[in-house]
PDB file of N, CA, C and O in Angstrom:
ATOM      1  N   MET A   1     -17.373  11.533 -64.498  1.00  0.00           N
ATOM      2  CA  MET A   1     -18.554  10.777 -64.177  1.00  0.00           C
ATOM      3  C   MET A   1     -18.116   9.479 -63.517  1.00  0.00           C
ATOM      4  O   MET A   1     -17.194   8.814 -63.991  1.00  0.00           O
ATOM      5  N   THR A   2     -18.769   9.127 -62.440  1.00  0.00           N
ATOM      6  CA  THR A   2     -18.500   7.888 -61.736  1.00  0.00           C
ATOM      7  C   THR A   2     -19.725   7.015 -61.842  1.00  0.00           C
ATOM      8  O   THR A   2     -20.851   7.507 -61.758  1.00  0.00           O
ATOM      9  N   SER A   3     -19.524   5.735 -62.025  1.00  0.00           N
ATOM     10  CA  SER A   3     -20.679   4.858 -62.162  1.00  0.00           C
ATOM     11  C   SER A   3     -20.357   3.453 -61.697  1.00  0.00           C
ATOM     12  O   SER A   3     -19.204   3.101 -61.447  1.00  0.00           O
ATOM     13  N   GLN A   4     -21.402   2.673 -61.590  1.00  0.00           N
ATOM     14  CA  GLN A   4     -21.290   1.248 -61.384  1.00  0.00           C
ATOM     15  C   GLN A   4     -22.023   0.609 -62.545  1.00  0.00           C
ATOM     16  O   GLN A   4     -22.727   1.293 -63.288  1.00  0.00           O
ATOM     17  N   LYS A   5     -21.867  -0.687 -62.708  1.00  0.00           N
ATOM     18  CA  LYS A   5     -22.518  -1.354 -63.833  1.00  0.00           C
ATOM     19  C   LYS A   5     -24.035  -1.222 -63.747  1.00  0.00           C
ATOM     20  O   LYS A   5     -24.598  -1.162 -62.654  1.00  0.00           O
ATOM     21  N   GLY A   6     -24.686  -1.177 -64.891  1.00  0.00           N
ATOM     22  CA  GLY A   6     -26.113  -0.945 -65.012  1.00  0.00           C
ATOM     23  C   GLY A   6     -27.029  -1.674 -64.050  1.00  0.00           C
ATOM     24  O   GLY A   6     -27.862  -1.026 -63.417  1.00  0.00           O
ATOM     25  N   PRO A   7     -26.921  -2.993 -63.906  1.00  0.00           N
ATOM     26  CA  PRO A   7     -27.861  -3.693 -63.026  1.00  0.00           C
ATOM     27  C   PRO A   7     -27.852  -3.168 -61.598  1.00  0.00           C
ATOM     28  O   PRO A   7     -28.852  -3.320 -60.896  1.00  0.00           O
ATOM     29  N   ARG A   8     -26.794  -2.572 -61.152  1.00  0.00           N
ATOM     30  CA  ARG A   8     -26.748  -2.026 -59.801  1.00  0.00           C
ATOM     31  C   ARG A   8     -27.608  -0.782 -59.660  1.00  0.00           C
ATOM     32  O   ARG A   8     -27.909  -0.369 -58.540  1.00  0.00           O
ATOM     33  N   PHE A   9     -28.013  -0.175 -60.774  1.00  0.00           N
ATOM     34  CA  PHE A   9     -28.879   0.999 -60.731  1.00  0.00           C
ATOM     35  C   PHE A   9     -30.334   0.614 -60.479  1.00  0.00           C
ATOM     36  O   PHE A   9     -31.112   1.435 -59.992  1.00  0.00           O
ATOM     37  N   LEU A  10     -30.704  -0.595 -60.796  1.00  0.00           N
ATOM     38  CA  LEU A  10     -32.106  -0.987 -60.798  1.00  0.00           C
ATOM     39  C   LEU A  10     -32.838  -0.772 -59.477  1.00  0.00           C
ATOM     40  O   LEU A  10     -34.005  -0.381 -59.522  1.00  0.00           O
ATOM     41  N   PRO A  11     -32.243  -0.997 -58.305  1.00  0.00           N
ATOM     42  CA  PRO A  11     -32.999  -0.777 -57.073  1.00  0.00           C
ATOM     43  C   PRO A  11     -33.240   0.708 -56.751  1.00  0.00           C
ATOM     44  O   PRO A  11     -34.022   1.010 -55.849  1.00  0.00           O
ATOM     45  N   ALA A  12     -32.615   1.607 -57.437  1.00  0.00           N
ATOM     46  CA  ALA A  12     -32.736   3.037 -57.133  1.00  0.00           C
ATOM     47  C   ALA A  12     -34.113   3.564 -57.535  1.00  0.00           C
ATOM     48  O   ALA A  12     -34.648   3.198 -58.582  1.00  0.00           O
ATOM     49  N   ASP A  13     -34.686   4.439 -56.680  1.00  0.00           N
ATOM     50  CA  ASP A  13     -35.948   5.096 -57.023  1.00  0.00           C
ATOM     51  C   ASP A  13     -35.737   6.116 -58.129  1.00  0.00           C
ATOM     52  O   ASP A  13     -36.536   6.222 -59.060  1.00  0.00           O
ATOM     53  N   ARG A  14     -34.639   6.870 -58.012  1.00  0.00           N
ATOM     54  CA  ARG A  14     -34.273   7.874 -59.020  1.00  0.00           C
ATOM     55  C   ARG A  14     -32.766   7.881 -59.176  1.00  0.00           C
ATOM     56  O   ARG A  14     -32.025   7.632 -58.225  1.00  0.00           O
ATOM     57  N   ILE A  15     -32.334   8.164 -60.365  1.00  0.00           N
ATOM     58  CA  ILE A  15     -30.908   8.288 -60.674  1.00  0.00           C
ATOM     59  C   ILE A  15     -30.665   9.726 -61.086  1.00  0.00           C
ATOM     60  O   ILE A  15     -31.395  10.279 -61.908  1.00  0.00           O
ATOM     61  N   ILE A  16     -29.643  10.323 -60.515  1.00  0.00           N
ATOM     62  CA  ILE A  16     -29.262  11.693 -60.857  1.00  0.00           C
ATOM     63  C   ILE A  16     -27.926  11.625 -61.586  1.00  0.00           C
ATOM     64  O   ILE A  16     -26.964  11.063 -61.064  1.00  0.00           O
ATOM     65  N   VAL A  17     -27.859  12.186 -62.775  1.00  0.00           N
ATOM     66  CA  VAL A  17     -26.638  12.208 -63.570  1.00  0.00           C
ATOM     67  C   VAL A  17     -26.049  13.611 -63.479  1.00  0.00           C
ATOM     68  O   VAL A  17     -26.716  14.599 -63.786  1.00  0.00           O
ATOM     69  N   LEU A  18     -24.797  13.683 -63.054  1.00  0.00           N
ATOM     70  CA  LEU A  18     -24.111  14.971 -62.941  1.00  0.00           C
ATOM     71  C   LEU A  18     -23.116  15.138 -64.080  1.00  0.00           C
ATOM     72  O   LEU A  18     -22.442  14.187 -64.475  1.00  0.00           O
ATOM     73  N   ASP A  19     -23.033  16.328 -64.590  1.00  0.00           N
ATOM     74  CA  ASP A  19     -22.044  16.681 -65.608  1.00  0.00           C
ATOM     75  C   ASP A  19     -21.394  17.979 -65.158  1.00  0.00           C
ATOM     76  O   ASP A  19     -22.036  19.029 -65.135  1.00  0.00           O
ATOM     77  N   GLN A  20     -20.130  17.903 -64.804  1.00  0.00           N
ATOM     78  CA  GLN A  20     -19.365  19.040 -64.301  1.00  0.00           C
ATOM     79  C   GLN A  20     -20.071  19.702 -63.115  1.00  0.00           C
ATOM     80  O   GLN A  20     -20.146  20.927 -63.018  1.00  0.00           O
ATOM     81  N   GLY A  21     -20.591  18.851 -62.211  1.00  0.00           N
ATOM     82  CA  GLY A  21     -21.206  19.341 -60.989  1.00  0.00           C
ATOM     83  C   GLY A  21     -22.651  19.794 -61.113  1.00  0.00           C
ATOM     84  O   GLY A  21     -23.237  20.251 -60.132  1.00  0.00           O
ATOM     85  N   ARG A  22     -23.232  19.677 -62.285  1.00  0.00           N
ATOM     86  CA  ARG A  22     -24.625  20.090 -62.491  1.00  0.00           C
ATOM     87  C   ARG A  22     -25.459  18.895 -62.913  1.00  0.00           C
ATOM     88  O   ARG A  22     -24.976  17.995 -63.601  1.00  0.00           O
ATOM     89  N   VAL A  23     -26.704  18.896 -62.497  1.00  0.00           N
ATOM     90  CA  VAL A  23     -27.609  17.817 -62.874  1.00  0.00           C
ATOM     91  C   VAL A  23     -27.895  17.918 -64.373  1.00  0.00           C
ATOM     92  O   VAL A  23     -28.407  18.930 -64.851  1.00  0.00           O
ATOM     93  N   SER A  24     -27.561  16.864 -65.097  1.00  0.00           N
ATOM     94  CA  SER A  24     -27.828  16.864 -66.534  1.00  0.00           C
ATOM     95  C   SER A  24     -29.014  15.975 -66.895  1.00  0.00           C
ATOM     96  O   SER A  24     -29.673  16.191 -67.912  1.00  0.00           O
ATOM     97  N   GLU A  25     -29.282  14.971 -66.054  1.00  0.00           N
ATOM     98  CA  GLU A  25     -30.415  14.076 -66.268  1.00  0.00           C
ATOM     99  C   GLU A  25     -30.879  13.560 -64.910  1.00  0.00           C
ATOM    100  O   GLU A  25     -30.086  13.453 -63.975  1.00  0.00           O
ATOM    101  N   ALA A  26     -32.158  13.245 -64.809  1.00  0.00           N
ATOM    102  CA  ALA A  26     -32.695  12.642 -63.593  1.00  0.00           C
ATOM    103  C   ALA A  26     -33.920  11.826 -63.964  1.00  0.00           C
ATOM    104  O   ALA A  26     -34.717  12.227 -64.812  1.00  0.00           O
ATOM    105  N   GLY A  27     -34.058  10.683 -63.323  1.00  0.00           N
ATOM    106  CA  GLY A  27     -35.230   9.848 -63.569  1.00  0.00           C
ATOM    107  C   GLY A  27     -34.972   8.423 -63.135  1.00  0.00           C
ATOM    108  O   GLY A  27     -33.958   8.124 -62.504  1.00  0.00           O
ATOM    109  N   THR A  28     -35.895   7.552 -63.477  1.00  0.00           N
ATOM    110  CA  THR A  28     -35.708   6.133 -63.193  1.00  0.00           C
ATOM    111  C   THR A  28     -34.757   5.551 -64.240  1.00  0.00           C
ATOM    112  O   THR A  28     -34.450   6.194 -65.244  1.00  0.00           O
ATOM    113  N   TYR A  29     -34.307   4.344 -63.990  1.00  0.00           N
ATOM    114  CA  TYR A  29     -33.433   3.661 -64.951  1.00  0.00           C
ATOM    115  C   TYR A  29     -34.094   3.623 -66.326  1.00  0.00           C
ATOM    116  O   TYR A  29     -33.477   3.982 -67.328  1.00  0.00           O
ATOM    117  N   ASP A  30     -35.354   3.185 -66.368  1.00  0.00           N
ATOM    118  CA  ASP A  30     -36.059   3.074 -67.645  1.00  0.00           C
ATOM    119  C   ASP A  30     -36.225   4.417 -68.346  1.00  0.00           C
ATOM    120  O   ASP A  30     -36.065   4.511 -69.562  1.00  0.00           O
ATOM    121  N   GLU A  31     -36.548   5.456 -67.574  1.00  0.00           N
ATOM    122  CA  GLU A  31     -36.702   6.789 -68.171  1.00  0.00           C
ATOM    123  C   GLU A  31     -35.395   7.269 -68.787  1.00  0.00           C
ATOM    124  O   GLU A  31     -35.391   7.808 -69.894  1.00  0.00           O
ATOM    125  N   LEU A  32     -34.285   7.076 -68.079  1.00  0.00           N
ATOM    126  CA  LEU A  32     -33.001   7.552 -68.586  1.00  0.00           C
ATOM    127  C   LEU A  32     -32.532   6.747 -69.792  1.00  0.00           C
ATOM    128  O   LEU A  32     -31.924   7.302 -70.707  1.00  0.00           O
ATOM    129  N   ILE A  33     -32.806   5.456 -69.803  1.00  0.00           N
ATOM    130  CA  ILE A  33     -32.453   4.644 -70.975  1.00  0.00           C
ATOM    131  C   ILE A  33     -33.270   5.098 -72.181  1.00  0.00           C
ATOM    132  O   ILE A  33     -32.741   5.182 -73.289  1.00  0.00           O
ATOM    133  N   THR A  34     -34.551   5.391 -71.975  1.00  0.00           N
ATOM    134  CA  THR A  34     -35.429   5.832 -73.067  1.00  0.00           C
ATOM    135  C   THR A  34     -34.989   7.176 -73.642  1.00  0.00           C
ATOM    136  O   THR A  34     -35.131   7.413 -74.842  1.00  0.00           O
ATOM    137  N   GLN A  35     -34.450   8.062 -72.787  1.00  0.00           N
ATOM    138  CA  GLN A  35     -34.013   9.381 -73.241  1.00  0.00           C
ATOM    139  C   GLN A  35     -32.779   9.305 -74.138  1.00  0.00           C
ATOM    140  O   GLN A  35     -32.506  10.233 -74.899  1.00  0.00           O
ATOM    141  N   ALA A  36     -32.033   8.206 -74.050  1.00  0.00           N
ATOM    142  CA  ALA A  36     -30.839   7.983 -74.870  1.00  0.00           C
ATOM    143  C   ALA A  36     -29.830   9.133 -74.764  1.00  0.00           C
ATOM    144  O   ALA A  36     -29.248   9.553 -75.764  1.00  0.00           O
ATOM    145  N   GLY A  37     -29.632   9.632 -73.542  1.00  0.00           N
ATOM    146  CA  GLY A  37     -28.649  10.695 -73.304  1.00  0.00           C
ATOM    147  C   GLY A  37     -27.351  10.142 -72.756  1.00  0.00           C
ATOM    148  O   GLY A  37     -26.928   9.047 -73.127  1.00  0.00           O
ATOM    149  N   GLY A  38     -26.723  10.891 -71.880  1.00  0.00           N
ATOM    150  CA  GLY A  38     -25.440  10.512 -71.314  1.00  0.00           C
ATOM    151  C   GLY A  38     -25.497   9.243 -70.493  1.00  0.00           C
ATOM    152  O   GLY A  38     -24.569   8.435 -70.547  1.00  0.00           O
ATOM    153  N   PHE A  39     -26.562   9.046 -69.733  1.00  0.00           N
ATOM    154  CA  PHE A  39     -26.713   7.823 -68.934  1.00  0.00           C
ATOM    155  C   PHE A  39     -26.789   6.606 -69.847  1.00  0.00           C
ATOM    156  O   PHE A  39     -26.133   5.593 -69.605  1.00  0.00           O
ATOM    157  N   PHE A  40     -27.588   6.715 -70.890  1.00  0.00           N
ATOM    158  CA  PHE A  40     -27.720   5.636 -71.875  1.00  0.00           C
ATOM    159  C   PHE A  40     -26.358   5.289 -72.477  1.00  0.00           C
ATOM    160  O   PHE A  40     -26.009   4.115 -72.592  1.00  0.00           O
ATOM    161  N   GLU A  41     -25.595   6.307 -72.858  1.00  0.00           N
ATOM    162  CA  GLU A  41     -24.275   6.084 -73.446  1.00  0.00           C
ATOM    163  C   GLU A  41     -23.344   5.375 -72.465  1.00  0.00           C
ATOM    164  O   GLU A  41     -22.615   4.462 -72.853  1.00  0.00           O
ATOM    165  N   MET A  42     -23.365   5.791 -71.194  1.00  0.00           N
ATOM    166  CA  MET A  42     -22.511   5.183 -70.183  1.00  0.00           C
ATOM    167  C   MET A  42     -22.861   3.712 -69.991  1.00  0.00           C
ATOM    168  O   MET A  42     -21.975   2.859 -69.938  1.00  0.00           O
ATOM    169  N   VAL A  43     -24.160   3.419 -69.886  1.00  0.00           N
ATOM    170  CA  VAL A  43     -24.598   2.022 -69.698  1.00  0.00           C
ATOM    171  C   VAL A  43     -24.238   1.189 -70.917  1.00  0.00           C
ATOM    172  O   VAL A  43     -23.777   0.055 -70.784  1.00  0.00           O
ATOM    173  N   THR A  44     -24.446   1.743 -72.099  1.00  0.00           N
ATOM    174  CA  THR A  44     -24.125   1.019 -73.335  1.00  0.00           C
ATOM    175  C   THR A  44     -22.636   0.695 -73.416  1.00  0.00           C
ATOM    176  O   THR A  44     -22.260  -0.417 -73.785  1.00  0.00           O
ATOM    177  N   LEU A  45     -21.788   1.665 -73.074  1.00  0.00           N
ATOM    178  CA  LEU A  45     -20.341   1.429 -73.085  1.00  0.00           C
ATOM    179  C   LEU A  45     -19.944   0.336 -72.097  1.00  0.00           C
ATOM    180  O   LEU A  45     -19.095  -0.500 -72.409  1.00  0.00           O
ATOM    181  N   GLN A  46     -20.544   0.333 -70.920  1.00  0.00           N
ATOM    182  CA  GLN A  46     -20.222  -0.674 -69.918  1.00  0.00           C
ATOM    183  C   GLN A  46     -20.676  -2.050 -70.369  1.00  0.00           C
ATOM    184  O   GLN A  46     -19.975  -3.035 -70.135  1.00  0.00           O
ATOM    185  N   GLU A  47     -21.833  -2.142 -71.010  1.00  0.00           N
ATOM    186  CA  GLU A  47     -22.326  -3.430 -71.506  1.00  0.00           C
ATOM    187  C   GLU A  47     -21.430  -3.950 -72.608  1.00  0.00           C
ATOM    188  O   GLU A  47     -21.179  -5.153 -72.679  1.00  0.00           O
ATOM    189  N   ASP A  48     -20.931  -3.058 -73.484  1.00  0.00           N
ATOM    190  CA  ASP A  48     -20.053  -3.465 -74.574  1.00  0.00           C
ATOM    191  C   ASP A  48     -18.724  -4.006 -74.038  1.00  0.00           C
ATOM    192  O   ASP A  48     -18.123  -4.892 -74.646  1.00  0.00           O
ATOM    193  N   ARG A  49     -18.274  -3.478 -72.913  1.00  0.00           N
ATOM    194  CA  ARG A  49     -17.013  -3.918 -72.322  1.00  0.00           C
ATOM    195  C   ARG A  49     -17.167  -5.210 -71.537  1.00  0.00           C
ATOM    196  O   ARG A  49     -16.176  -5.855 -71.194  1.00  0.00           O
ATOM    197  N   GLY A  50     -18.411  -5.588 -71.252  1.00  0.00           N
ATOM    198  CA  GLY A  50     -18.715  -6.852 -70.562  1.00  0.00           C
ATOM    199  C   GLY A  50     -18.378  -6.816 -69.166  1.00  0.00           C
ATOM    200  O   GLY A  50     -18.576  -7.803 -68.458  1.00  0.00           O
TER     201      GLY A  50
END
């Protein structure tokens, strides 16, 4: 998984999360954070690392 820090996602209309080449999640930043899936975990880890 490749990513940039969370705030850089905010201008996106939709975010697509890939897992081993397949779409695992899709939605807006807020929708994906609410789902608390892989995207949420990635953003949380990046925030913890500062």
